[in-house]
C-alpha positions in Angstrom: -70.1 27.0 -8.4 -69.5 27.9 -4.7 -71.0 24.6 -3.6 -68.8 22.7 -6.0 -65.7 24.5 -4.8 -66.5 23.8 -1.2 -67.2 20.1 -2.0 -63.8 19.9 -3.8 -61.9 21.3 -0.8 -63.7 19.0 1.6 -62.7 15.9 -0.5 -59.0 17.0 -0.5 -59.0 17.4 3.3 -60.7 13.9 3.7 -58.2 12.2 1.4 -55.3 13.8 3.3 -56.6 12.5 6.6 -56.9 9.0 5.2 -53.3 9.0 3.9 -52.0 10.1 7.3 -53.9 7.5 9.3 -52.9 4.7 6.8 -49.2 5.2 7.1 -47.3 2.0 8.4 -45.3 2.6 11.6 -44.1 -0.8 12.6 -40.4 -0.6 11.4 -37.5 1.2 13.0 -36.4 2.5 9.6 -39.5 4.6 9.4 -39.0 6.3 12.7 -37.0 9.4 13.2 -34.8 8.3 16.1 -33.5 11.2 18.3 -29.8 11.5 18.4 -29.1 9.5 15.2 -26.2 11.1 13.4 -26.4 11.8 9.7 -22.9 10.6 9.4 -23.6 7.1 10.8 -21.8 4.8 8.3 -24.1 1.9 9.0 -27.2 3.8 7.7 -28.5 3.3 4.2 -28.6 6.1 1.6 -31.1 8.8 2.4 -34.8 7.8 2.2 -37.8 10.0 3.0 -39.0 9.8 6.6 -42.8 9.4 6.8 -44.4 10.8 10.0 -46.5 8.4 12.0 -49.1 10.9 13.2 -50.5 14.3 12.4 -48.0 16.9 11.2 -46.6 19.1 13.9 -44.7 22.4 13.6 -40.9 21.9 13.9 -38.8 23.8 16.5 -36.2 26.4 15.7 -33.5 24.0 16.7 -34.7 21.4 14.3 -34.9 23.9 11.5 -31.3 25.1 12.1 -29.9 21.5 12.2 -31.5 20.3 9.0 -29.7 20.2 5.7 -31.2 20.5 2.2 -29.9 17.9 -0.2 -28.0 19.5 -3.1 -29.6 19.1 -6.5 -26.4 19.7 -8.5 -23.3 17.5 -9.1 -20.2 18.4 -7.0 -18.1 21.1 -8.7 -14.9 19.3 -8.1 -13.7 16.1 -6.4 -12.9 17.9 -3.2 -16.5 18.9 -2.9 -17.6 15.3 -3.6 -15.2 14.0 -0.9 -16.6 16.5 1.7 -20.2 15.4 1.0 -19.2 11.8 1.9 -17.5 12.5 5.2 -19.2 10.1 7.6 -16.7 9.2 10.4 -17.0 10.7 13.9 -14.5 13.6 14.3 -11.6 13.3 16.7 -11.0 16.5 18.8 -7.8 16.5 20.7 -4.5 18.4 20.9 -2.7 15.8 18.7 -5.1 16.7 15.8 -4.3 20.4 16.2 -0.6 19.6 16.3 -0.8 17.7 13.0 -3.0 20.5 11.4 -0.2 22.9 12.2 2.4 20.5 10.8 0.6 20.1 7.5 -0.5 23.8 7.2 3.1 25.0 7.8 4.4 22.9 4.8 2.4 24.3 1.8 5.0 22.9 -0.7 4.7 19.4 0.7 0.9 19.6 0.7 0.9 20.9 -2.9 3.1 18.0 -4.2 1.1 15.4 -2.3 -2.3 16.6 -3.5 -1.1 17.0 -7.1 0.2 13.5 -7.0 -3.1 12.2 -5.7 -5.0 13.7 -8.6 -4.3 10.7 -10.8 -5.9 8.2 -8.3 -8.5 10.0 -6.1 -11.4 9.8 -8.4 -11.1 6.0 -8.7 -10.8 5.6 -4.9 -13.8 7.9 -4.2 -15.9 5.9 -6.7 -15.0 2.6 -5.0 -15.8 4.0 -1.6 -19.2 5.3 -2.7 -20.0 2.0 -4.3 -19.3 0.2 -1.0 -21.1 2.8 1.1 -17.8 3.6 3.0 -16.8 7.0 4.4 -15.0 9.2 1.9 -12.4 10.2 4.6 -10.8 6.9 3.7 -9.8 8.3 0.3 -7.4 10.6 2.3 -5.7 7.6 4.0 -2.9 7.3 1.4 -1.8 10.8 2.3 -0.9 9.4 5.7 0.4 6.1 4.5 2.6 7.1 1.5 1.9 10.7 0.5 0.1 9.1 -2.4 3.4 7.7 -3.8 2.6 4.2 -5.3 6.4 3.5 -5.4 6.8 4.1 -1.7 8.4 1.4 0.4 8.9 1.5 4.2 11.8 0.2 6.2 9.6 -2.8 7.1 9.0 -3.6 3.4 5.4 -2.3 3.2 4.9 -1.1 -0.4 2.5 1.0 -2.5 0.3 3.9 -1.7 -1.7 1.7 0.7 1.5 0.3 2.3 0.8 -3.5 2.2 3.2 -5.8 3.9 4.2 -8.8 1.7 2.3 -11.4 3.8 -0.9 -9.3 4.0 -0.6 -8.6 0.2 -0.6 -12.3 -0.4 -3.7 -12.7 1.9 -5.5 -10.2 -0.3 -4.4 -11.8 -3.6 -1.8 -9.1 -4.5 0.7 -10.9 -6.7 4.4 -10.3 -6.0 6.7 -11.9 -8.5 9.7 -11.1 -10.7 7.6 -9.0 -13.1 5.2 -7.1 -11.0 4.1 -6.2 -7.5 0.4 -5.7 -7.2 0.8 -4.0 -3.8 1.7 -1.0 -6.0 -1.1 -1.5 -8.6 -3.7 1.3 -8.5 -6.8 -0.9 -9.0 -5.6 -4.1 -7.2 -4.2 -2.4 -4.1 -7.2 -0.1 -3.7 -9.6 -3.1 -3.9 -7.5 -4.9 -1.3 -7.2 -2.0 1.0 -10.9 -1.3 1.0 -11.6 -5.1 1.5 -9.3 -5.0 4.5 -10.7 -1.9 6.0 -14.3 -3.2 5.6 -13.2 -6.4 7.4 -11.6 -4.5 10.2 -14.7 -2.3 10.7 -16.7 -5.5 10.8 -14.5 -6.8 13.5 -14.4 -3.7 15.8 -17.6 -1.8 14.8 -15.6 1.5 15.0 -13.7 3.3 12.2 -11.1 4.7 14.6 -10.3 1.2 15.9 -10.4 -0.2 12.3 -7.8 2.4 11.3 -5.6 1.6 14.4 -5.8 -2.1 13.3 -4.8 -1.2 9.7 -1.7 0.4 11.1 -0.9 -1.8 14.1 -2.6 -5.1 13.2 -6.0 -6.5 14.3 -4.3 -8.9 16.8 -2.6 -6.0 18.6 -5.8 -3.9 18.8 -7.8 -7.0 19.9 -5.3 -7.7 22.7 -5.3 -4.0 23.8 -9.1 -4.0 24.0 -9.0 -7.3 26.0 -6.5 -5.8 28.5 -8.6 -2.7 29.1 -11.8 -4.8 29.5 -10.0 -6.9 32.1 -9.0 -3.8 34.0 -12.5 -2.3 33.7 -11.3 0.5 31.4 -12.8 2.0 28.3 -12.0 0.5 24.9 -12.2 3.4 22.5 -9.3 4.5 20.3 -8.2 7.3 22.7 -8.4 4.9 25.8 -6.2 2.1 24.5 -2.5 1.8 25.2 -0.8 1.7 21.8 2.6 2.6 20.1 3.2 6.3 19.4 2.9 5.8 15.6 -0.6 4.3 16.0 -1.5 6.9 18.5 -0.8 9.6 15.9 -2.4 7.7 13.0 -6.0 8.8 13.3 -5.1 12.4 14.4 -3.0 12.7 11.2 -6.0 11.6 9.1 -8.3 13.9 11.1 -6.0 16.8 10.4 -5.9 16.2 6.7 -9.7 15.8 6.8 -10.1 19.2 8.5 -7.8 20.9 6.0 -9.8 19.4 3.1 -13.0 20.4 4.7 -12.0 24.0 5.2 -8.7 24.9 3.4 -9.2 28.6 3.8 -9.1 28.3 7.6 -5.6 26.9 7.3 -4.5 29.2 4.5 -4.1 26.2 2.2 -5.0 26.0 -1.4 -6.0 22.7 -2.8 -5.3 22.0 -6.5 -8.3 21.6 -8.7 -9.2 18.0 -9.3 -12.0 17.5 -11.8 -14.9 15.3 -10.8 -14.3 12.8 -13.6 -12.0 9.8 -14.3 -8.3 10.5 -14.8 -7.7 7.1 -16.5 -9.4 4.2 -18.1 -8.5 0.6 -18.6 -7.2 -0.8 -21.9 -7.0 -4.5 -22.7 -3.6 -6.0 -23.7 -3.7 -9.2 -25.7 0.0 -9.6 -26.5 3.3 -9.1 -24.7 4.4 -5.5 -25.4 7.3 -3.2 -24.4 6.5 -0.5 -21.9 8.3 2.0 -24.2 6.2 1.0 -27.2 2.9 1.5 -25.2 4.0 4.9 -24.0 5.0 5.9 -27.6 1.7 4.7 -29.1 -0.3 6.4 -26.4 1.6 9.7 -26.8 2.6 9.8 -23.1 5.9 10.0 -21.3 7.1 6.6 -20.0 7.4 8.0 -16.5 3.7 9.1 -16.7 2.7 5.6 -17.9 4.6 4.0 -15.0 2.9 6.4 -12.6 -0.5 4.8 -13.6 1.0 1.3 -13.8 3.5 1.3 -10.9 3.3 -2.4 -10.3 5.6 -3.2 -13.3 9.1 -4.3 -12.5 10.4 -4.9 -16.0 10.6 -3.2 -19.4 7.8 -5.4 -20.9 4.2 -6.1 -20.1 3.3 -9.8 -20.0 -0.2 -10.0 -21.3 -0.9 -13.4 -19.6 -0.2 -11.8 -16.2 -1.4 -8.2 -16.7 -4.2 -8.2 -19.3 -5.2 -4.6 -18.6 -3.2 -1.4 -18.3 -4.2 2.1 -17.3 -3.9 5.1 -19.6 -4.9 8.8 -19.2 -8.5 9.1 -20.4 -7.7 11.1 -23.5 -4.8 8.9 -24.5 -6.5 5.6 -24.3 -8.2 6.0 -27.7 -5.0 7.3 -29.2 -3.2 4.2 -28.1 -5.8 1.8 -29.5 -5.9 3.6 -32.8 -2.1 3.6 -33.1 -1.8 0.0 -31.9 -4.2 -1.1 -34.7 -2.0 0.7 -37.3 1.3 -0.6 -35.8 3.0 -2.8 -38.3 6.8 -2.2 -37.9 8.9 -4.4 -35.7 8.0 -6.5 -32.7 5.5 -5.7 -30.0 7.9 -7.1 -27.4 11.7 -7.2 -27.5 11.9 -9.1 -24.2 10.9 -12.5 -23.1 11.6 -14.8 -20.1 14.2 -17.5 -19.8 14.1 -20.1 -17.0 17.6 -20.8 -15.7 18.3 -24.5 -16.1 20.9 -24.8 -13.2 22.5 -22.6 -10.6 25.1 -20.4 -12.4 27.1 -17.2 -12.1 25.7 -14.0 -13.7 28.6 -14.0 -16.2 27.7 -17.6 -17.3 24.0 -16.7 -17.6 24.8 -13.5 -19.6 26.9 -15.5 -22.0 24.1 -18.0 -22.5 21.6 -15.4 -23.5 23.9 -13.1 -25.4 23.8 -10.1 -23.0 26.5 -8.2 -21.2 26.7 -9.0 -17.5 26.0 -5.4 -16.7 22.8 -5.4 -18.7 21.6 -8.7 -17.3 22.2 -7.4 -13.8 20.4 -4.2 -14.5 17.3 -5.6 -16.2 16.8 -8.3 -13.5 17.9 -6.4 -10.5 20.6 -8.9 -9.6 22.7 -7.8 -6.6 26.5 -8.1 -6.6 28.3 -11.3 -5.4 25.3 -13.5 -6.0 24.8 -16.5 -8.2 21.4 -17.2 -9.9 19.5 -20.2 -8.6 18.1 -22.9 -10.9 14.5 -22.2 -12.0 14.8 -18.4 -11.8 12.8 -16.5 -14.4 15.1 -14.0 -16.1 14.1 -11.2 -18.4 16.2 -11.6 -21.6 16.1 -10.3 -25.2 13.5 -11.9 -27.4 14.6 -13.3 -30.7 12.9 -11.8 -33.8 11.7 -15.3 -34.8 10.0 -15.9 -31.4 6.2 -15.9 -31.8 5.0 -17.3 -28.5 4.3 -15.0 -25.6 5.2 -15.8 -22.0 2.8 -18.3 -20.4 0.4 -17.4 -17.6 2.1 -19.9 -15.3 5.4 -18.0 -15.7 3.9 -14.5 -15.9 2.0 -15.1 -12.6 4.5 -17.1 -10.6 8.0 -16.4 -12.0 10.6 -15.5 -9.3 14.3 -14.8 -9.3 16.3 -16.4 -6.4 20.0 -16.0 -5.6 22.7 -17.7 -3.6 26.0 -16.1 -2.4 29.0 -16.6 -4.8 31.2 -17.1 -1.7 29.8 -19.5 0.9 30.9 -18.9 4.5 31.4 -21.3 7.4 31.3 -20.9 11.1 34.9 -21.2 12.3 36.7 -20.5 15.5 40.2 -19.0 15.7 42.5 -18.8 18.7 43.4 -15.2 19.7 47.0 -14.4 20.2 48.7 -12.0 22.7 47.3 -8.5 22.5 44.7 -9.6 19.8 41.6 -7.3 19.7 38.4 -7.2 17.7 40.1 -4.8 15.3 43.3 -6.8 14.8 41.4 -10.1 14.1 39.0 -8.3 11.7 41.9 -6.8 9.8 43.7 -10.1 9.7 40.8 -12.0 8.1 39.5 -9.0 6.0 36.1 -8.7 7.7 34.6 -5.8 9.5 35.2 -5.2 13.2 31.4 -4.7 13.6 30.8 -8.3 12.4 33.5 -9.8 14.6 32.1 -8.0 17.6 28.5 -9.1 16.7 29.6 -12.8 16.2 31.2 -12.8 19.6 28.7 -10.6 21.5 31.4 -8.0 22.5 32.0 -4.4 21.8 34.1 -3.3 18.8 36.8 -2.0 21.1 37.1 -5.3 23.0 40.5 -7.1 23.6 40.7 -10.9 23.6 42.7 -13.0 26.0 45.5 -15.0 24.6 44.2 -18.4 23.5 40.6 -17.3 23.7 38.3 -18.9 21.0 36.9 -16.3 18.6 33.9 -17.1 16.4 34.4 -16.2 12.8 32.4 -16.6 9.5 35.0 -17.0 6.8 34.8 -17.8 3.1 35.1 -21.5 2.4 38.4 -21.2 0.5 40.0 -19.0 3.1 38.9 -21.3 5.9 40.3 -24.4 4.1 43.5 -22.6 3.5 43.9 -21.5 7.1 42.9 -24.9 8.6 46.5 -26.1 8.4 47.5 -23.5 10.8 47.2 -24.6 14.5 45.5 -21.3 15.5 42.3 -22.2 13.6 39.8 -24.8 14.6 36.8 -25.6 12.2 33.8 -26.3 14.3 31.1 -26.6 11.7 30.9 -27.4 8.0 27.3 -26.3 7.5 26.9 -23.5 5.0 25.8 -20.2 6.5 25.8 -16.7 5.2 27.5 -14.3 7.5 25.6 -11.1 8.3 26.8 -8.2 6.2 26.1 -5.7 9.0 25.7 -6.1 12.8 22.3 -7.5 13.8 21.6 -7.1 17.5 19.8 -9.8 19.5 16.1 -9.6 19.3 16.1 -7.5 16.1 14.1 -4.5 15.3 10.3 -4.8 15.4 8.5 -4.1 12.1 6.9 -0.8 11.7 3.7 -2.4 10.5 2.2 -5.7 11.6 -0.3 -6.2 8.8 
């Protein structure tokens, strides 16, 4: 027996030696490269590293740096997000300043993180499927405080803050019935597509984020300038606007708080590591109020998950899926199947045959002018242009739903009720900006802007003063020798002063 035991041990040792000598070593992926960070976003998911030679004892430093992969699922979504952090950290005073700013506003942080609980799971899922750093799931905190209805002064909209043109570039529909820049699924897909493209352009997440805020053209030109001067081209070395300079520090500050909320005396609300919503197919036009009722949710909660909707009805041809809270989706489908009373949709779309006033359009469709304005968001003192797609009551006998052509492309366009023309008037003795503005019932700010003078300016007697006056008023005044009409081309006068050069947009994307 002893001889057999010895022979067995010898064979095991011999087989082990063969396995070690036969290991392939020709590919870089099989080699443990010193200095490679475990957070490198370009690396593939973890694979076992096979040694290329005899096993050697590891040093104490190697042992302390190693991490054991967890065998259990993350307890909550925050834990899952922390595990996916993969961007290099930014360590500078601006980060500490933003940490203090967020940590000193616990109520703001609580509202913001609670609002995000509806959307975070989906965003994290999408990031993991693409192999992207999960820090990017925190970006809407910086962009919009996770408010899908947010809109900036530069007209960037949604929780990912897409400008209209960039939204079009990434197939985000913007029409009379919905704005996909606010849509949870569509805007997230577009934002991650855009961020991946920017990372591919610059090969650096900090520069990609700068480009997301400032525009890839601006970042590219800043890099070229530094290269020409022999300077560095990292995020911290480029010359950029203050907003972009603070952009990555803000994200880093939120990342640090999420990574260790106790260090900042912050409490993050529990967000379960499972979906908050699921998609439900819509096959017929249906009122938003009816969907909310059948699903057993408040209309405001339904709109929070479907924030792209502009109108009180869902057009199935343009929006064939809606989002509902996970537990309410089955309730909705069951109640929809049993629904047999009344219409599904009480609204439809009417294409305006010719340019007309709001009052005339309201009379044609049997609505009050106030209701027509409210439902279609028609501003005052505007006429509706021909071809506009208006939301109007649907007759009980109507069986046909709105077509996909209208649902996807319908727009509402307006033209001023009162057309103005550029006119010049001759100033009299002691005439000022204020006196002329009062005489023609316009604002002094507009008169000053039209003539590039200050609002307190005084005109010389006989001086030509540029005015934009309503057509009827201009025609009525043309008989007076003090007024000379210099142009008959229609033009809309500015409603407020607009300085030369304008104000640059906050976002270039």
